[in-house]
N, C-alpha and C positions, 0 to 999 in steps of 0.2 A: 506634207505636199507643198510644192512651190508652183506658181503659175505666172504667166505673163500678165503684167498689170494692164496693158492697153488692149482693148478689144480689137479683134481683127475682123474686117468685113468679109462676109462669105464670098463676095466677088473676087477679093484678093486671093482667097484660098483656091477658088476655081481656076484662076489664072496661074497660080503657083504650080499646081499638079498637072501641068500639061506635058507636051512632048519634051520641052526643054528641060524639065525636071529629071526625066529618065534618060535623056540622051544628050543633054547640052553641056556636060562637063561640071566642073566644080566652081560654082559662082562665088564671088567674093563676099556676098552677103548671106545667101542661103545655100548651103551645100546641097548639091544634087548628085547625079551619077554621070560619070564619063561614058558609061555604056552599060545600062542595067541588064540588058539581055545577055551580055557576055559574062555576067556573074552567075549565071544559072548553075554551072557545075559546082561552084563553092557553096551556093545557097542550098542546092539539092542535098549535099552531104549534111549540112546543118539541119535542114528540115527533116531528114530521116532520123536524126538523133532526137529531135523534139517529138516526132511521131512515136518513136519507141517509148519515150517517157509517158506519153498519153495512153499508149496501148497497155502499159502496166496498170492503168486505172480502169480502162473500159475497153471492151472489144470493139473492133471496127464496125461502124454503122454510118448513119447520116452525120455529116460534118459540114459546118459552115465556117468558112474562113473570111473574117472581116478585114478589109484592106488587102485585097489579093494581088494588087499590082498586075504583073503580066501572067499571073496564074501558076507560078512555079510551085508554090506550096500545095495548091489544089491538085496539080499534076502528080506530085510526089505522094500525096495521100491516096489518090485513086490507084496508083501503082501498088500500094500496100493493101488494097482491098476495101478502102473506105468509099462510101457513096458521098463524095465531096463536091461542094460547089462554093462559089465565092461571090462577094459583093464588093464593089470598088467605087470610090468617089470619083476617080479620074476617068472621064469618058474616053480619053485616048488610050489609057492602059487597059480598060475593060474591053474596048474594041479589039486591041491587039491580042489580049488573052483569048477572047472568043474565037478570033481568027485562027489561033494556034490549036484549037480543039478543047480548051479548058472551059468548063461551064461557069463563067464569071459574068455577072451582069453589072451594069452601071446603075448606081442608086444610092440613096441615103439609108444607112443601116437602121436608123431610129424610126423611119416611117415606111420601110419596105414591107410588102405584104408577105409575111412569113408566119406559118402556123405555130402557135404556142406548143411547147413540149414536143417538138418534132425532131430534135437533134440529140445525138449521143455526145457530141463535142462541138464547142464553139471556140475558135482560136482568134486571138487578137495579138499577133506577133508584131511588135514595134508599131503599134497603132495608138495606144492610149495617150502617148506623149504628144500626138498630133491633135488631140481633142481639147476643147475648153470645158467640157462637162463630162468627165469620165464616168461619173456615177450613172448618168443616163445610159451609157453604153453597157455598163455592167448589169444594170437592172434589165435592160432589154435582152441581153445575152442569157441571163438566168431564166427569164420567162420562156426562152426558146428551148431550154434544155429539158430532156426527160429526167425522171428520177434516177439518181446515180450518175448523171452525165458529168462531163468535165469541161470546165472553163479554163483554157490555157492562155496565160498572159505572159508576154515578154516585153520588158521595157528597161530603160536605164535605171541604175541605182544611184540616186543623188548622195547617198551616204557611203558610197564605196571609197576606199582609200584614194584611188586615182582622182575621183571627183572632188574629194576634200582637198587634195594637194593642188589640183588645178585651179580651184576657186572660180573666179569670174571668167577664167580662160578655158573652162571646161568645154570640150568640143560639142557637147549636146545642147548648149545654150545657143539655139539658132532660130529665134522667132523671125517670121511667123510660121516657120516650118514646125518647130516644137513649141507647144504652148503650155504643157503641164509636165511636171517632173515629180518623181516619187522616190520614196525610200521603201525598203521591204516592210518595215513596221507600218508605214503609212498605208500600204496597200491593204492591211487588215483593219484599218480604222472603221468603226461602225458607220454604216451608210455607204461605204464604197464596196467592200466585199463582205456582206453580212454572212455570218456563219450558218444561218438557216434561211431557207426560202419560205416566203409567206404563202400559205395555202392550207387546204384542209388536211393533207397528208404530207407534211414536210419531209423531203428526203434527207439523207445524211449530208453533212457539210460538203460543199463542192470543193474538190481539190483544184488548186491552181498552180501552174508552173511559171516560175519567174526566172529572169536572167539578168545579168548585168554585163555591160560591154567591157571588153578588154581595152587597155589604154591604146589610143591611136596617136601615133607620132605626127607632129606638124599640124595639130588641130588649129582651126582658125579662131581668132578672138571672138568673144561674144558680141554680137551687134546690138543686142537689146538688153533690157533690164528685167530682172525677175525678183519677186519678193514673196515672202511666205503668205500662204492663203489665210485670209481673215474672214471670209464669208462666202456665200454662194456665188457662183459665176453664171453668166448667161449661157444658154445652150449653144453649141457650135457644131458644125458639120464634122464628120470623121476626117481624119487626116490620112497620111500615107505611111506605110511601114518603111522604116529605114534599116536596111540590112547593113551591118557593119562590115568593114573591110577585113576584119579578123574574126575568127570564131569567138563565141561568148561562152563563159562558164555558167552552167545552169544550176540553180539551187531551188529545191522544192520548199515551199513554205507551208507549214501545217501546224496546228496546235499540238500535235503529237508527232512522233517519228513516222515517216511515210510507210504505208503498208506494203508488204510484198505483193506478188502478182495476184494471189488469190487469198480471200479472207480465211479459207481453211488452213492455209500454211501458218498464218498468224495464230490461229486458235490452237493448233498443235504445238507451236512453239510456246504459247502461253501456258499450256498444260505442262510441257516439259520443264519450263523454268520453275514452276511451282514444285515439281517433283525434285528438282535439284535442291531446293530449300529443305525438303524432307530428308533427302539423302544426308545432308550435312547436319541436320538437327537430330536425326534418328528418332523422331517422335512416333513413327509408325512401327517401330520394332523391326523384326526381320522375317515376317511371315511371307506367304506366297504373294500377297498383294504388293508388298514392298519389292520382292525379288523379281517378279515378272511384269510389273507395271511401273512402279516408281523408279526402281533402280535401272530402268532402260532409258532414262532421260538422255544421257550422253550419246549412246548409239543412235537415238532418234534424231538428235541434233546433227549427227554426222550424215544420216540419210538425207535430212533436209538441206545440208550443205551441198551434197551432190545434186539434189533436185534444183536448188536455187542457182547454183553455178552453171548448170546446163541451161536453165532458162535465161541466164545472163547472156550466154553465147548466142542463143536462138533469137534474142530480142535485138541483137545488134548486127550491123553490117558495115562494110567499108573500113574506114580508119578507126571506127569505134571498136571493131571486132579484132583486136590484136592481143597478143600475150601481154604487151606492155600496159595496155588499157586495163586488162583484167587484173594484173598485179597491182596497178595503181589504185584501182577501185577497192580491192581487198585490203590494201595497206591503209587506206583512209578509214575503212570501217573497223579494222582489227587493231592495227598498231597504234593509231593515234589515241583511242580511249585507253589502251593498255599503258601507253606512256604517261597518260594523265593519272592512272591509278598507282603506278609504281612509286612515285615519291611518297604517297601516303603509306604504302606498305613498308618502305624503308624507314619512315619516321616511327612506325609502330615497332619494327624490329630493333631499332636503335634505342627506343624508349624502354622496352621490356626485356631485351636481351634474352630471348628464349634459349635454353640450353641445347635444344635439338636443331637449331638453325645456325649454320656455319656461314658467317659473313666474311668474305675474302675481298681483297682489293680489286680483283677482276670481275667479281660477281655483277656489279652494275653494268659492265659492258655486255655480259651475257644476257642480262635482263633486257637491256635496250635492244638487243638483236632478236628478242622473242623467246630466248631459252630460259624459262621461268623456274629454274631449279631453286629449291628451298622455299618457294612461294606455295603455300598449301593450296591444293586444287588448281594451281596455275598450269598444271600439265596439259589441261584441255586446250588452252590458248596455243601452247607450243605445238601440240598435235595438229590443230586446225591449220596453223601456219605451214606445217609440212604438207598437208593435203592441198593447200593453196598452190604451193610450188609444183606439186605433182599433177594437179587437175588438167592443165593444158595438154599433158601427155595422154591422159585418159580421153579427153575430148578429141584429140587427134586420132586416137585408136578407134574412136566411134565410126570413123569413115569405113572401117572394115565391117561395120554392123554392130549393133548394140550387144548381140550375142557374144562377140569377141571380148567386149569390155566386161560383161557379166562373168564369162568363164575365167578371165584373168583375175578379176576381183575376188570371186569365190575361191579360186585356187590359192591366192595369197592368204586369205583369211583362214581357210581350212588347214593350210600347211602350218600357219602360225599356231593354230589350236593343236595340231598333231605334235609339233615339236616345242610346245610352250615351255616345258621345263628346261630344255636345253637353251631356249631363247632367254629365259629368265637368268639362267646361270651365266650366259654370255654377257647379257646387258647389265645385270645387277651385281654379279659376283657371288662368291660362296656364302657370304654372310649378309643378311639384311636385318638391320636392327630397327630403324625408324621407318615410318611410312614413306618419307621422301626418298628412301633408298630404292623404291620401286619406280622412281621417276623415269628412268631410261626405258623401262619396259612399257609404261603407260603411254609414253609419247611415241612409241614405235608405230608409225601410221600404217604400214602394210597390213597390220592385223585387222584394220577396219576398212580395207579397200572394197570388200563385198558390199558394205553399207553405202559407200559412195556410188558404186556402180548401180546398185538398186535404185538409188535416188535419181541417177541419170536415166534409168529405164522408165521411172515414173513420170519424168518431166513432160513428155509429149501428151500424156494421158491424164495428168493430174486434174485438169479441168473437167474431165468426163467421168470421174469416179462416182459410181452410184450404188444402188442396192445390190447388184450382182457382185461388184467389186468388194463391197462390205461383207457379203456372205462368204465369198472365197477367202478374203483376208482373215475373217474370224475363224474359219475352218483351219487355215494354215497356222494361225496363231495358236489355236488349241493343240494342233499336232506338234508344234515345236515345244510348247510347254510340257506336253505329255512325254515327248522324247527327252527333254531336259530332266524330267523326273525319273527317267530310267525305264519308261514303258517299252522301249525298243532295245533295252540292254544298256548296261553301264558304259560300255565302250562308245556308244553313240551319243551319250548324254552331253558331253562338252560341245560337240558339233551342233546339236539341236539348240543348246543354250545360246550359242553365239548368233544363231539365226533368228531368235525370238523377236528382236526389234524390227525386223524387216516387215513381216505381215502386220505387226503392231502399228507401225507408222502408216501403212496403207489403210488399215482399218480406221485409224483416227481421222485421216484425211477424208475418207469416204463418209464417215459418221458425221463429221462437222458440216459436210456439204448437204447431208440429208436432214439434219436436225433443224428445227425452226430457231430463229434468233430469240434469245431470252433477254428481256429488257435490261437487266442489270449485269448478268453474267457474261454475255457474249461481248459487249464493248470492252469490259474490263480485261477479259482474256485476250482480245485482239490487241489492246494497248500493251499488255505484258509481252505478247509475242513480238510486237514491233520494237519494244524496248528490251528484249531478252538479254542482249549482250551487256547493256548497261546495268541491268539488274544483276546479272551474273557477276560482273566486276564489283558491284557494290556489296553483294552478299559475301563475296570472297574476302574483301577487306574486313567486313564485320566479323566473319567467322575467324579469320586470323587474329583479329584484335581480342576476341573472347578467349581463343585458345592460348595466345601469348600471355594474357593476364591471369587466366584461371586454370590453364592446363586442361588435359582431357578429363579431369575430375568434374568439369562442369556438367557432364552427362549424368552424373550421379547426384549432384547437389542442387540442380535447378530444374524447373518445370520445362520440359522439352517443347511443349506447345508454345509457351511464351518465347522460348528461344527461336522457334520457327518464325514467330511474328517479328522478333528482333532482326532476324536475317532479312525478312521481306522489307522491313522499314529501312534497313541499311541499303538494300538494293534500290528502293524507290528514291531515297535521299541522294544516292550517287547519280541517278538519272536526272533528278531535278537540278542538282548542282551543275552537272555537265551542260544542261540546256541553258541554265542561267549564265554560266560563264561564256558560252557561245554567243548569247545575246549581247552581253557586255562587250565582248571582243569585237563583235561585228556591228556595233552601234544599233542594237535592237533587232538584229537579223537572226532568225532561228535556222541553223543549218540542219541538214538531215542527220538523224540518229545513225550511228554506225551499225545498229542492230540489223541483221538480215535473216 
């Protein structure tokens, strides 16, 4: 953390944040606004994106916006169903906001009469840099939050590449406007954003949302001096949010990858990734437990893909809700970690030269594009990438009603079952010797469109699954298992078998919502669910290394439970290594995990 060496008198700050700051143009010493009110359309779009991030963590409720200016953020929050209000240091801005109908009051956030534990969210967007004592603001904000509430912080990143390149000319060095500067790592230093709230029943660590500014051309030189913090600073009044002229890229900071929208989704994914380990280790044998529970991991992930993708579209609006934005977000989460894993796989293949892996000059290009032929169990990534490309079409078809999507999805899947042998002959060829000869069939995504459509159908109701849903899902799951075992005749068994994962996923989601949290088990499964893609890639590399070195004889010569533990260790190591490399690459900044 860096702060301005010379103390600024409160009277100077009172004079600074007057009408001239918001309407007086761009001062040579302290940047202001040429016309703050005219920037509302741009700010509103950015505020909707920030609210969507917050709503992934907590349902709309009471919200306090610190440093509300003319009340644009409060207005955007209230339009989305929040009971939002704001507090603003500038008397002129607070009066203008109240006159426009936004519930914004003039006052000092540190001393205002606000009831403890009364807010679901407290936002400080471009505020902390205006304060001389940010710890006091964070402590007050945490005291105002209910259990599980969200503290959302946005501020400049002093360790960003642009800030490092600009040096003393960094456009954010504008005292007395900006008094304190942060890095992402510094925001998690003890005493600023403590991981636990002090009290009799501490809630889980509060998630915080951070952002860094995009480079701004023609920034003014720094008029003041800044030096690294070496001790406590006297308390100062809150400052003013500075909305950048260009949108900012948002990054979540968390000690672990960020959770999906509901904890139940994480828990189901945590179970599924553990089952993937048992599929590859074969430690459970091939009984009914393996066939109808463990071996359903991949289809369950596909159902969750449809569910999460539909939630992604529902949570966004405007320019964020486009096909390009969807593809870009999926590419970051799927392709980037895959590209990080591929060099390791190629090193293993070149080292061991397994006889059943055919390395060709063009294979690296296919791998870079996501076609993971020859990569053991890599077909899952290729298949998911195909579903990513198809999903916008399914989402568009939803306008005709979810029944249309369900009928189309089930028709595709059941037709693939009906003509599966012809499909195999077409995609594989007349002779299949090695396991990877089935790659073209496994990656044929239409055979799993029913699972994606079912996930889309679950999306609006996933937060309301309860005892009735659990009972109905259990009955449907039992009926599908009975049908797969031939209770309704051998001709219907393949159709019932392909539908087993659908009620199974709904049953797991409902069960995890109903079950109480277990002190050791639930957090571990949530973390595995949040990191499931990284664990999958890590165990894939570990599994390939063992098979390349020992061949398939490892299943006869080694303890399969130890092999399961080795796969888990490989997956955890890959996640740890990825997080460590991201911190090094970003100067101590932890980026979001690609897992979803």
